[in-house]
C-alpha positions in Angstrom: -16.8 -27.2 -36.7 -20.1 -27.7 -34.7 -23.1 -29.2 -35.5 -26.6 -27.4 -35.1 -30.0 -29.2 -33.8 -30.0 -31.6 -36.8 -26.7 -32.8 -37.2 -25.3 -31.0 -40.1 -22.1 -29.4 -39.5 -21.9 -25.7 -39.1 -18.1 -23.9 -39.6 -17.0 -21.5 -37.2 -14.7 -18.8 -38.1 -11.8 -17.8 -35.7 -13.0 -14.5 -35.0 -15.9 -16.4 -32.9 -14.5 -19.3 -31.3 -11.9 -16.0 -30.0 -15.0 -14.8 -29.3 -16.5 -17.5 -26.9 -13.1 -17.7 -25.3 -13.1 -13.8 -24.1 -16.8 -14.2 -23.0 -15.3 -17.6 -20.5 -12.3 -15.7 -19.7 -14.6 -12.1 -18.6 -17.0 -14.9 -16.8 -14.7 -16.6 -14.7 -12.8 -13.6 -14.1 -15.6 -11.5 -12.8 -16.3 -14.3 -10.6 -12.7 -14.3 -9.3 -12.7 -10.7 -8.5 -16.4 -11.1 -6.5 -14.6 -13.4 -4.9 -11.5 -11.6 -3.9 -14.1 -8.5 -3.3 -15.9 -10.5 -0.7 -13.1 -11.5 0.9 -13.0 -10.8 5.4 -9.5 -11.7 5.6 -6.4 -9.6 4.2 -4.3 -12.6 2.8 -5.9 -14.6 0.2 -5.0 -18.0 1.8 -3.8 -18.7 5.1 0.1 -18.7 5.6 2.6 -19.6 7.6 3.9 -16.9 10.2 6.1 -16.5 13.6 4.4 -15.6 16.5 6.8 -14.3 18.8 6.1 -14.0 22.6 7.3 -11.1 24.7 9.1 -13.9 26.7 11.0 -14.2 23.7 9.4 -17.6 22.5 8.7 -18.2 18.6 5.6 -20.4 18.1 4.9 -20.8 14.4 1.3 -21.3 13.0 -1.2 -20.8 10.3 -3.4 -17.3 10.2 -4.6 -14.6 8.3 -6.0 -10.9 9.3 -9.5 -10.8 9.3 -10.5 -7.2 8.5 -13.4 -6.9 9.7 -13.5 -8.3 13.1 -9.9 -6.9 13.4 -8.7 -10.2 15.0 -5.8 -12.5 14.0 -7.3 -15.7 13.0 -5.3 -19.4 13.1 -6.1 -22.4 12.2 -6.5 -25.2 15.1 -6.8 -28.4 13.5 -8.3 -26.9 10.3 -10.6 -24.6 11.8 -10.8 -20.6 12.2 -9.9 -19.6 15.9 -9.7 -16.2 17.0 -6.5 -15.1 19.1 -8.7 -13.6 21.6 -5.7 -13.1 24.2 -2.8 -10.9 22.3 -1.5 -9.4 25.9 2.2 -11.6 25.7 2.0 -11.4 22.1 5.3 -9.2 20.8 5.1 -9.0 16.9 3.4 -11.7 14.6 5.1 -11.7 11.3 4.1 -13.1 7.8 7.4 -13.0 5.9 8.4 -9.5 5.3 5.1 -8.0 6.9 5.2 -7.5 10.7 2.0 -6.8 13.2 2.0 -5.9 16.7 -1.1 -5.7 18.7 -2.7 -2.7 19.8 -5.0 -3.5 22.5 -7.2 -6.3 21.0 -7.0 -5.5 17.4 -3.3 -5.6 15.2 -1.3 -2.8 13.4 0.4 -3.9 10.1 4.3 -2.1 10.9 5.2 0.2 7.7 8.6 2.3 9.3 9.9 1.1 12.3 12.1 3.9 13.3 11.7 6.6 16.2 8.6 8.1 14.6 7.5 4.9 13.1 3.8 4.3 10.6 1.3 1.8 11.5 -1.5 0.6 9.6 -5.2 -0.3 10.8 -6.6 -2.7 8.5 -10.2 -2.6 8.8 -13.1 -3.4 6.5 -17.0 -2.6 6.2 -19.7 -4.8 5.4 -22.2 -3.2 3.4 -26.0 -4.6 2.9 -27.4 -5.5 0.1 -29.6 -2.4 0.4 -33.4 -1.3 1.0 -35.8 0.0 -1.6 -35.6 3.7 -1.1 -38.2 4.4 -3.8 -38.6 5.8 -7.0 -37.4 2.1 -8.3 -33.4 2.6 -6.1 -31.6 1.0 -3.4 -30.1 2.7 -1.2 -27.0 0.9 0.8 -26.1 1.1 4.5 -23.5 -0.1 6.7 -24.3 -3.1 8.5 -21.7 -2.8 11.1 -25.0 -2.6 13.1 -25.7 -6.0 12.5 -22.7 -7.8 13.4 -24.2 -9.9 16.7 -26.3 -11.5 13.7 -22.9 -13.2 12.5 -21.5 -13.3 15.8 -20.5 -17.3 17.5 -18.9 -18.4 20.1 -14.9 -17.0 19.3 -15.6 -17.5 15.6 -16.6 -13.9 15.1 -17.4 -13.4 11.3 -15.3 -16.3 10.3 -17.8 -17.8 7.9 -19.0 -17.1 4.6 -20.5 -14.2 4.2 -23.9 -13.9 2.7 -24.8 -13.2 -0.8 -25.1 -9.7 -2.0 -23.7 -8.3 0.8 -19.7 -6.5 -0.1 -17.0 -6.1 1.7 -15.3 -2.4 1.6 -11.7 -1.9 2.8 -11.4 0.7 5.0 -7.7 1.9 6.1 -6.2 3.9 8.7 -2.6 5.3 9.2 -1.0 5.5 12.7 1.6 7.9 13.7 3.8 6.5 17.3 5.7 10.0 17.9 6.9 10.9 21.1 5.3 7.7 22.6 1.8 8.9 21.5 -0.5 7.3 18.7 -1.9 9.9 16.0 -4.5 8.9 12.9 -5.2 11.2 10.2 -7.4 10.7 7.2 -6.2 13.7 5.0 -3.3 16.3 4.8 -4.8 18.6 7.4 -4.5 16.3 9.8 -1.5 14.9 9.3 0.5 18.2 9.3 -1.3 18.7 12.6 1.2 15.7 14.2 4.0 17.3 12.7 3.9 21.2 13.8 7.8 21.8 14.0 8.4 20.8 10.2 4.5 21.3 9.0 5.7 23.6 6.4 8.7 21.3 5.0 6.3 18.2 5.0 4.0 19.8 3.4 6.5 21.2 0.4 7.7 17.4 0.3 4.3 16.4 -0.2 3.6 19.3 -3.2 7.1 18.2 -4.7 6.8 14.7 -4.9 2.7 14.5 -5.4 2.3 12.3 -2.7 -1.1 11.1 -1.3 -2.5 10.8 1.9 -4.3 7.5 1.6 -1.6 5.5 -0.1 0.9 3.1 1.0 3.8 3.7 -0.2 3.9 7.4 -0.4 2.8 7.6 3.3 6.0 5.3 3.9 8.4 7.8 1.6 6.9 10.6 3.9 8.0 9.1 7.5 11.4 7.8 6.2 11.9 11.3 4.8 10.8 12.9 8.2 13.1 10.8 10.1 15.5 11.8 7.8 15.4 15.4 8.8 
């Protein structure tokens, strides 16, 4: 029972109660989805990880990966700090996920074999858009505005302004014959393997693989290494 503004009891049927709870759940879910979509970090929270140095020394830190700045970020006295020197780092392991440095950024290792597969986790910061005439708005990449959000070595490690969106952008890399190759589509992928292009293309078609799918590309590179 609920009361109206005069204090009288009003019966509420089960259907209306269910609708009220459904509405609350939808709002909470929307808020949660918005928070997730606006996250600049790869993982939902900072996690314990092992930092293996090239000297063999292993350090344990709490860290996360910033997909906007492409920096490994660790907590120092509860403050996010960019890992600015990666020269001596061999591997960073979050549970069963491993990352290796490439110049100043890190790639995740998907397949570690004679022909290896990596993924570069990136994101684009999209501004809320400017009026484009006739009541519309034009969304443009705000990457050219990153200088606004830099502060010492805390590059992007701060809340994203309201209405800005973070859009993931992934790039796969293949290491073959000691060279690194990136690809965005099947045509580019097949050029990396000219000696096996027909077999790889047949495998892709037969298994309906997509070149932007993580699991599909792992399956493909494992297949290539088995040939």
